[in-house]
N, C-alpha and C positions, 0 to 999 in steps of 0.2 A: 624060693628063699626070699625073705624080705630084704629090701635094700636099706640098710642102716648106714649113715655116713660116718662110721667109725674110722674107716681106713684113711680117709683124707685128713681127719683130725689127728690120728696117730702120726702120720707123716709130718704134718705141720708142727706138732709138738716135739717130735723127735728132732727135726731139723733146727728148731729153736735152741736146742741144748748145746751144741750141735753133736748129735750122736750118729754113728753109722747104724745101719740095720743090724750089723753083727753085735755092736755094743749093746743095743737094746735087747737083742735076742739073748745075749749072755745074762743080762739082768733078770730076764723072765724065764730062763732055763728052757728056751725053745730054739729052733733053728732059724737062721737068717731067712730061709725060704718061707718060713711061717710068717715072719714079719712082712716080707714082700707080698705074700698072698693077702694079708690083712690090709695092707696099704692100697693094693689094687682092687679090693672089694671081692676077691675070689673066695675068701672065707672070713669068718669072724672069730674074734677071741672068745674063749670060754669066760664064764662069769668071774671066776677067780683071777684070770689074767686081767680082766677089766678093773677089778678092785686094785690089783697091783699097779696097773697103769695110772690110775688116778693118783695113787701115792707117789709114784716115780715122777710124774709130770707136775704134781701139786695142783691139780685142777679138780673141779667138781664133776660129778657124773653128767650133769647137764652140758658142760662144755665139751667133755669127751665125746658125747653122743650128738653134738651139733644142735642141741636145744637152746643153747645160750651162746652168745658171742663173748669173747674175753673182754674184760673192762679195759678200755684204752686210756692211756695217759693223755691229758690235754696238752696242747702246745702252749708255749709261753704267751703267744698272741691270744689264744682262746681264753687262757686264764686271765690275762689283762682285760680283755673285753668283758668278761663276766665279773671282774673285780673281786677275785677271791673265790670263796666257796670251796667246794670239794676238790681235791686234787685228782679225782677220777671222774670220768663220764661214762655211763653205761650206754652201749649202743643197741641194747635189746631189752625188752621187757622180760625179766627173768622169772616168769611164772609159767609153770608147766600147764596150767589149766587153759591157756590160750590155744594149745594144740588139740585139746580134747574134742573139739567140734569139727575137726577136719575130716580125716579119713581113717580107716582101719589101720593103715600103714603108720600114720602119725601116732595113733594110740599104742601101737607096738613099741615105737621109739620111747614114748612117755613111760610105758610100763617097764621097759628095759632100764631107764634111768632110775625109776623108783626101786626096782629090784636091786640094782647096784647099790643104791643108798642103804637099803635094808641090810644087805649082806655085809657091807662095810662096818656096820654097827653091831653085828652079831658076834658072839664069842665062838671061835672056830671049833672048840671042843664041846662046850655045854650045849650050844645051839646047833650042833651038826645035823640033826634030822631036818630041822627047818631050812638050813642052808642047802641041803640036798634037794629038798622039795622046790625051793626057788630056782636052783640050777636046772632042774628038770623042766620047769615051765619056761625058763629063759630059752633053753635049747629048743623047746617046742615052738615058741613064738618066732625065734630067729629062722628056724628051718621051715616055718609055715606048714607044719605037718597036718594040722587039723582044719585047714580052711579058715573060717572066720575067727578072728581073735576074741569075739564076744564069748564064745563057748569056752575058750581057754581061760578067760578071766573068771567066768562063773565057776568052772571046775576048780580053779585055783582057790577061790573063796571057800569052797566046801572043804577041800583038802587042807588048806592052811588052818582053818578052825580045828579040824580033827587032829592034825599034827601037833599043834600047840597044846591042845587039851591032853592028848595021850602022853606027851613027853614032858608035861609040866613046865613048858617054856613060857615065860612072861616077857612080853615085849616092852620096850621103853615107849613112852608117850609118842615120840617122833616116829618110831617104827610102826606102832599101831596105826597112826594116821597114814603112813605110806602104804601099808597093807590094805587099809580100807580104800585108799585112793586107787590102788590097782583093781580091787573088786568093783569099784564104781565105774571103771572104764567099760564094763559090760553093759551098763545101762545108759551110756551116752548115746544120744540120737543125733544124727547129722542134721545140720540146718540147711 
């Protein structure tokens, strides 16, 4: 199983609310034990639960997956020293492409974030076949069932094209780019 830092992020975001594990479990219609397993890294949420979590916590997929750090407010001293400017300071370069040249593990995390963003923007009824396809590939990547992620990304590209064509699904410009970015992860070479 691929180690994705979702659990620590869920715990951090849950405690910021401050919600108990049971309160979060009730909102997701899962058990408290499920939340506990997620937070300890013993299991991972399914893709639909991730979509719900981003909405509940009001965060991006990148932040939930640990690809980006939350934007921190500047202290008054920092603001004064910089003499105005933005009221927020980012502590992380928020581009997913910086991770693409690292490892297969990093590419799985990037793909998970892209898949989550695609699913969030799909219609649950009209685009159900494509959502199911993405869910299947998410599960395969997280469980590391097929070894190298390169093959998963290549197969995803072939099946995604077929699914979209056969079901007459037209993706938004943003989702088309995200799907293409997932497919491109198969061709990334390590430096």
